[in-house]
C-alpha positions as CSV (number, residue, x, y, z in Angstrom):
1,M,-44.0,174.7,-5.2
2,A,-43.0,175.8,-1.9
3,K,-42.0,179.3,-1.0
4,A,-38.6,179.8,0.3
5,P,-38.5,180.9,3.9
6,A,-38.5,184.6,4.2
7,K,-35.3,186.3,5.1
8,A,-35.2,188.3,8.3
9,A,-35.1,192.0,7.7
10,P,-31.8,193.5,8.8
11,D,-32.0,195.5,12.0
12,H,-30.6,198.9,11.4
13,G,-30.3,199.7,15.2
14,E,-27.4,197.3,15.8
15,P,-24.2,197.5,13.8
16,A,-22.8,194.3,12.3
17,A,-20.0,192.5,14.2
18,G,-17.4,193.6,11.6
19,G,-18.3,197.3,12.2
20,K,-17.5,197.2,15.9
21,S,-14.1,195.7,15.4
22,K,-13.2,198.3,12.7
23,K,-14.1,201.2,15.1
24,K,-12.1,199.7,17.9
25,L,-9.1,199.2,15.5
26,I,-9.3,202.8,14.4
27,I,-9.5,204.1,18.0
28,I,-6.5,201.9,19.0
29,I,-4.5,203.1,16.0
30,A,-5.4,206.8,16.7
31,A,-4.4,206.4,20.4
32,A,-1.1,204.8,19.4
33,V,-0.3,207.6,17.0
34,V,-1.1,210.3,19.6
35,L,1.0,208.4,22.2
36,L,3.9,208.0,19.8
37,A,3.7,211.7,18.8
38,G,3.7,212.7,22.5
39,V,6.7,210.5,23.2
40,G,8.6,211.7,20.2
41,G,7.9,215.4,20.9
42,G,9.0,214.9,24.6
43,A,12.2,213.2,23.5
44,A,12.9,215.9,20.9
45,F,12.4,218.6,23.6
46,F,14.7,217.0,26.1
47,L,17.4,216.2,23.6
48,S,17.4,219.7,22.2
49,K,17.7,221.1,25.7
50,K,20.7,218.8,26.4
51,S,22.4,219.9,23.1
52,A,21.8,223.5,24.0
53,N,23.4,223.0,27.4
54,K,26.4,221.3,25.7
55,E,26.8,224.2,23.4
56,K,26.8,226.6,26.4
57,E,29.5,224.4,28.0
58,H,31.6,224.5,24.9
59,K,31.3,228.3,24.7
60,V,32.4,228.6,28.3
61,E,35.4,226.3,27.6
62,A,36.2,228.3,24.5
63,A,36.6,231.6,26.5
64,K,40.1,232.9,26.4
65,P,42.0,233.2,29.6
66,P,42.6,236.8,30.7
67,V,45.9,238.6,29.9
68,F,47.6,240.6,32.6
69,L,49.6,243.7,31.7
70,P,51.9,244.9,34.5
71,M,52.3,248.7,34.7
72,E,55.4,250.5,35.9
73,P,55.1,252.2,39.3
74,F,53.4,255.6,39.6
75,T,54.5,258.2,42.1
76,V,52.4,261.3,42.3
77,N,51.7,264.3,44.6
78,L,48.2,264.1,46.0
79,Q,45.9,267.1,46.6
80,S,46.3,268.1,50.2
81,T,45.8,271.1,52.5
82,E,47.9,269.5,55.3
83,G,51.3,269.5,53.6
84,D,52.8,267.2,51.0
85,K,51.1,263.8,50.5
86,Y,52.4,261.3,48.0
87,L,51.0,258.1,46.4
88,Q,53.2,255.4,45.1
89,V,51.2,252.7,43.4
90,T,52.0,249.7,41.2
91,M,49.2,248.0,39.3
92,T,48.4,245.3,36.8
93,L,45.7,245.7,34.2
94,Q,43.5,242.7,33.2
95,V,42.7,242.8,29.5
96,E,40.6,240.6,27.2
97,G,43.4,239.3,25.0
98,Q,47.0,239.7,23.8
99,D,45.9,242.1,21.0
100,Q,44.4,244.4,23.6
101,A,47.6,244.2,25.7
102,D,49.7,245.0,22.6
103,L,47.5,248.0,21.8
104,I,47.8,249.4,25.3
105,K,51.6,248.8,25.2
106,A,51.8,250.7,21.9
107,N,50.0,253.6,23.5
108,M,51.6,253.5,26.9
109,P,52.6,257.2,27.1
110,Q,48.9,258.2,26.6
111,V,47.8,255.6,29.2
112,R,50.4,256.8,31.8
113,S,49.4,260.4,31.2
114,R,45.7,259.7,31.7
115,L,46.5,257.8,34.9
116,L,49.0,260.4,36.3
117,L,46.3,263.1,35.8
118,L,43.7,260.9,37.5
119,L,45.9,259.9,40.4
120,S,47.3,263.4,41.1
121,S,43.7,264.8,41.3
122,K,42.9,262.6,44.3
123,E,43.2,263.5,48.0
124,A,44.7,261.0,50.5
125,S,41.5,260.8,52.4
126,E,39.6,259.7,49.3
127,I,41.8,256.7,48.5
128,I,42.8,255.4,52.0
129,S,39.6,253.4,52.5
130,T,38.7,250.2,50.7
131,E,35.7,251.9,49.2
132,G,38.0,254.7,47.9
133,K,40.3,252.1,46.3
134,E,37.4,250.3,44.7
135,K,36.2,253.6,43.2
136,L,39.7,254.4,42.0
137,V,39.8,251.0,40.3
138,E,36.6,251.9,38.4
139,E,38.0,255.2,37.4
140,I,41.2,253.6,36.2
141,V,39.3,251.1,34.1
142,E,37.3,254.0,32.6
143,K,40.4,256.0,31.8
144,T,42.3,253.1,30.2
145,S,39.3,251.9,28.3
146,Q,38.9,255.3,26.4
147,P,39.8,255.0,22.7
148,F,43.2,256.2,21.7
149,T,41.8,257.8,18.5
150,P,38.7,259.8,17.9
151,K,35.8,257.6,17.1
152,G,38.0,254.6,17.8
153,D,37.0,251.4,19.6
154,P,37.4,251.4,23.4
155,Q,40.0,249.1,24.9
156,K,38.6,246.0,26.8
157,V,40.0,246.4,30.3
158,G,38.4,243.9,32.7
159,G,40.0,244.9,35.9
160,V,42.8,246.6,37.8
161,F,44.8,244.9,40.5
162,F,47.0,246.9,42.9
163,T,50.3,245.2,43.6
164,S,51.6,248.0,45.7
165,F,49.7,251.0,47.3
166,V,51.5,253.4,49.6
167,V,50.2,256.8,50.7
168,Q,52.6,258.9,52.6
């Protein structure tokens, strides 16, 4: 009887051909997953940024237009050491909404009293210049914004616009 030819001993140093293709396949799949995750994350980032910008645009569009409240003219004596000086001023208040305008109208005697006291405390030299008028606007906003009741909410006055301003 003849002996069967001896089988060659497997070489443990070289992997089988099937092992190489499995490693390449796993690396390709892993790279594809990482690439897709990166693309998906980038897309989600940019899309969320665009939707946030759209929300901001909608909020800007939703802002209510200002309401203007014209005031009756004021005529006051100014503080002066050089004889009688008068101020005649007509102004319009800019308020946040119609509810604020209604609240100020309902309390108009109090508003007019505050403004008369403020205006009559000024000297002509203080309010002649542009800077003086701008400071006066700030003071008028402050006075008209004060609450009408103790511990009440302040009014939301956004600006004062002079429609007539005469110092004599």
